[in-house]
Phi, psi and omega in degrees: 000127179284141178266150171291138179287110185267025178219161182259095184293349180277353182299130185296338181275344183301316179293326177293318178295317177303312181297319178299309183296319181292340182286344179284152180299140172064024182271138171236152175251131178232165172256124178233112181055038177084003182247141172290126177236145181244128187237147168230065194087297176253157178293133176239347170201152184223135175264133181077136182196189174229142176276135174267124177264152181303332180278003179094350178285168179225151182234123178299137175230071187291345181245049185233168176233134174243137181219159174280138183243140174300132181306330179295329183273345185303314181302321179294317179290324179293335177275351182263118186292355176283342185256151180221165177271113180285135180305139180076325186266338190303322185290347182256019176085023179262151172222153179246158176217136175288138181274069181255106183304340177280345184240339181219144178266159177293331176297320176295319178299315180298321177295320178296315179297315181298314181297319180295316178302313183294331176289328191249346183286146174290161183305320180298319179293322177294322177297320177297316180297313181294328179293334178291336181088000000 
């Protein structure tokens, strides 16, 4: 069964995020439920998502990025209205952010991708990354 594409592939940052994520050691890009996902064994970032609302409803966020967040950082991100709880992923420490150049910089996006990769990558991949300098 074909999935509806739940992301906006025309967003100008999507190709930049793809290039950024693919540059890390041992990364593969897969399609999961119609969304681009980037894996280093485990998924470390996803393009396009849905926001989970406390009442159980959901809001499409087709121009977003979801990443795994260090538990220490979650309270700060939860207090920042730019971030949302991505449906299905929120309970596992993930947060999403709309890729809106007026609200978030690409440098912030790159930091989020890097932190998520470092949380989920195996030691060998991290050693390869650190060896690059």
